C-alpha angles and dihedrals in degrees: 000000000000091000092051091052090048091051087049098055093038090058090043089053094047091046092052092048095046092045091054089049086055093237110198121184119217120185112215100190150283116266139211104194121181126193131305099036142131136173127198109207113201123230119258132184128243094017139105117207130207137192123190118196100224092171133003123358143264144181122258122202111191121192110252093026116105101218134031115253122228110222110198127197109299093023124127122202122190122193098200099190100045094250119175113262145166130231113199145151095237098249113126094326093187087063104031103045109091132172114276091242092056091046089054092049096047093046093049088228109178096192094261131092121358127341103234114193144141146064132320099273104103095170095088106039116178115209114191132180105213133184148135142229121219124210133205102266091220097051127083139179131178091232093065097029092058100047113117123254089267138014115206114192109187119215088357101169092058098038095050092055140256093297091058094049088049092048091052091049091050092049089050090052099041104040113100091354127134099243117110114265093004096129091046091053092048093047095052091046091050088056089054089051090055093052090047092048092053091049090051092051096048089050091055126092089250092066091080091059088062099042094253102111092102090070092064093045106108096214096042087043090058090055093046092048091050092051094047090053094052107024094161096054119112097267124188130167087257093056094046090048090052091051086051092049091235137115117267094247096046091045094051093047094046093047092051093045095052103031101032092229137074122262093249090049089059094045090052095047093050094044088056089053091052088048091052090055090050094049093047093058120097108275092008109168134200092243092050092050092047090050093049090049093049101255119136090191121063090202092050089050093045089052093051093043092053091046093051102039104024090236134090115243090251093051091047092050091053091053094045095050091050098042116026098063102056096028097054091053093044095051092047090060100039 
């Protein structure tokens, strides 16, 4: 029962963070690649990309990563920071890897159905489900910022449980299909996959290398969950420790050790993200943002906001109003 409670608040916490970051899933396409083939995907800011090997396998070479990764059937790879990367079959990569735009042109892909591309060898077809998630360019969170250049989850459909396997099958069937609402269903399911993939990573041994182990600590997780549900409450280290069921000292030490920041640093950073969302809303006022972030004084809030972001609340609001609208739509369709 305890494990189920932990999974519940972990997903609630992730959901809260991803919602505030304005996560939006966009399914690129399903592919049917036949050898020889290769695709170079350009870099793009404020997005995370994913590729799921529905059938067959391929190599993935990500900028900033020393060696190419082989993704086998059932594997999921996520490229959290939108780095440029190549997907290819391994046959003469220098000749077969072409820019994505050129591949789309050569294949005659219209944006619907399956992207069919490659050489004459039909024996080893690679079917991928590919997509990306866009983030609000003005929002940040350590959980996303600290993720490695790539996350490779082997045999993901099976390891993540029956519901994930079923989800991936449904996405494969719905994406680009003719049935009403199919793309929306695939889109929402892909967002669930991203949350599940992040959870799988932060529960792994590698999370500690990136300062993310605290998110999978059941006691720290309880404190983080309590804070995220009531951001504007009067939080102190003592109150967070109480929510975690720990002594103040042990809680503060464990938090610093596993998240590489103090509890109140985390509180302040997230409050500023909540304030950004409030300021970016139509008619968002300084007082409303201060209240949402848990500050009784507008002037105290403005001082902390300037210190944390380098901008006054008024300057940030001006940028947000001019940039967030068009950019969020643009990035979602790139």
